[in-house]
Kinemage of the C-alpha trace (Angstrom):
@kinemage 1
@onewidth
@group {chain A} dominant
@subgroup {mainchain}
@vectorlist {calphas} color= white
{ca met a 1} P 1.699 -60.569 0.226
{ca glu a 2} L 3.859 -63.418 1.554
{ca phe a 3} L 7.417 -64.295 0.721
{ca glu a 4} L 9.110 -67.814 0.872
{ca val a 5} L 12.417 -68.728 2.660
{ca asn a 6} L 13.370 -72.259 3.535
{ca ala a 7} L 9.715 -73.118 2.393
{ca gly a 8} L 8.853 -70.761 5.054
{ca ser a 9} L 6.372 -68.345 4.467
{ca phe a 10} L 6.775 -64.788 5.913
{ca pro a 11} L 4.220 -61.544 5.629
{ca glu a 12} L 5.675 -58.657 3.665
{ca ser a 13} L 6.954 -55.514 5.664
{ca gln a 14} L 5.969 -52.313 4.599
{ca gln a 15} L 9.308 -51.208 5.616
{ca val a 16} L 12.604 -51.106 4.233
{ca ile a 17} L 15.769 -51.932 5.859
{ca asn a 18} L 18.001 -48.672 7.016
{ca ile a 19} L 21.991 -48.330 7.151
{ca arg a 20} L 23.781 -46.417 9.801
{ca arg a 21} L 26.542 -45.349 7.436
{ca asp a 22} L 28.520 -44.729 10.884
{ca arg a 23} L 28.385 -48.721 11.716
{ca cys a 24} L 28.614 -50.611 8.176
{ca asp a 25} L 31.934 -51.773 7.668
{ca gly a 26} L 30.844 -53.984 4.558
{ca cys a 27} L 31.733 -57.043 6.063
{ca ala a 28} L 28.760 -58.675 3.805
{ca met a 29} L 27.307 -60.899 6.346
{ca cys a 30} L 23.760 -59.619 5.719
{ca ile a 31} L 23.888 -60.272 1.783
{ca asp a 32} L 24.322 -63.748 2.298
{ca val a 33} L 20.830 -63.766 4.310
{ca cys a 34} L 19.078 -61.726 2.576
{ca pro a 35} L 15.992 -64.124 0.857
{ca thr a 36} L 15.344 -61.056 -1.840
{ca lys a 37} L 18.837 -60.133 -2.839
{ca ala a 38} L 17.988 -56.606 -1.616
{ca leu a 39} L 21.442 -55.850 -0.660
{ca ser a 40} L 25.051 -55.033 -2.346
{ca ile a 41} L 28.622 -53.862 -1.385
{ca ile a 42} L 29.510 -50.253 -3.187
{ca glu a 43} L 32.042 -47.894 -2.232
{ca asn a 44} L 31.589 -45.979 1.243
{ca arg a 45} L 31.909 -42.344 -0.092
{ca asp a 46} L 32.207 -41.023 3.626
{ca arg a 47} L 35.254 -43.277 3.888
{ca pro a 48} L 37.445 -43.750 1.217
{ca gly a 49} L 39.060 -47.115 0.521
{ca lys a 50} L 36.161 -49.001 2.354
{ca his a 51} L 32.572 -50.330 1.408
{ca ile a 52} L 29.142 -50.390 2.544
{ca val a 53} L 25.787 -52.371 2.066
{ca phe a 54} L 23.591 -50.715 -0.496
{ca val a 55} L 19.967 -51.561 -0.086
{ca ala a 56} L 17.399 -52.015 -3.195
{ca pro a 57} L 14.302 -50.705 -1.859
{ca arg a 58} L 12.230 -52.290 -4.223
{ca leu a 59} L 13.589 -55.607 -3.493
{ca cys a 60} L 13.487 -55.521 0.532
{ca his a 61} L 10.416 -56.877 1.798
{ca gly a 62} L 11.873 -55.767 5.456
{ca cys a 63} L 11.890 -59.278 6.943
{ca gly a 64} L 14.628 -58.155 9.338
{ca leu a 65} L 17.173 -61.179 8.736
{ca cys a 66} L 19.764 -58.773 7.470
{ca gln a 67} L 19.366 -56.431 10.765
{ca ala a 68} L 19.636 -59.784 13.224
{ca thr a 69} L 22.802 -61.048 11.125
{ca cys a 70} L 24.497 -57.751 11.446
{ca pro a 71} L 27.296 -57.426 14.309
{ca lys a 72} L 27.620 -53.683 14.291
{ca glu a 73} L 23.991 -53.451 14.154
{ca ala a 74} L 24.013 -51.232 11.345
{ca leu a 75} L 21.081 -52.280 9.725
{ca phe a 76} L 17.776 -51.260 11.027
{ca leu a 77} L 13.921 -51.663 10.750
{ca pro a 78} L 12.285 -48.349 11.790
{ca gly a 79} L 10.389 -49.669 14.915
{ca leu a 80} L 12.025 -52.604 15.654
{ca ser a 81} L 15.044 -53.168 17.828
{ca pro a 82} L 17.670 -55.713 17.366
{ca asp a 83} L 16.546 -57.709 20.323
{ca glu a 84} L 13.085 -58.257 18.757
{ca ile a 85} L 14.455 -59.151 15.712
{ca arg a 86} L 16.367 -61.782 17.572
{ca lys a 87} L 13.333 -63.003 19.628
{ca tyr a 88} L 11.242 -63.498 16.530
{ca leu a 89} L 14.391 -65.126 14.339
{ca ala a 90} L 14.703 -67.513 17.809
{ca met a 91} L 10.886 -68.377 17.247
{ca ala a 92} L 11.396 -69.303 13.942
{ca ile a 93} L 14.092 -70.980 14.100
{ca lys a 94} L 12.604 -73.632 16.966
{ca glu a 95} L 9.669 -73.511 15.110
{ca ile a 96} L 11.576 -75.205 12.063
{ca gln a 97} L 13.455 -77.249 14.424
{ca asp a 98} L 10.312 -78.911 16.098
{ca thr a 99} L 8.927 -79.461 12.829
{ca gln a 100} L 12.255 -81.591 11.692
{ca thr a 101} L 11.731 -83.606 14.771
{ca glu a 102} L 7.980 -84.276 14.293
{ca thr a 103} L 9.022 -86.067 10.482
């Protein structure tokens, strides 16, 4: 199965994003980029008064956009490093830019 982001098609992963609770500060940058709205902010039960990201597993397609966006590297797909995600993202951005300059 595939899903669409900005008219681009991406394969759906079998992975669901994981959260390193000790790193997440609830900045919500990941929420802004999630194409399936699988992320939300909740109160962090480990740190009263602070917030953390919650993942709705049924909505998460494992695209890794949130992982690439997180400044704290609090989100991760098992088996995929932040550097690998950034590499894939850079390739996708270049492909989009190349397509736009061709038209």
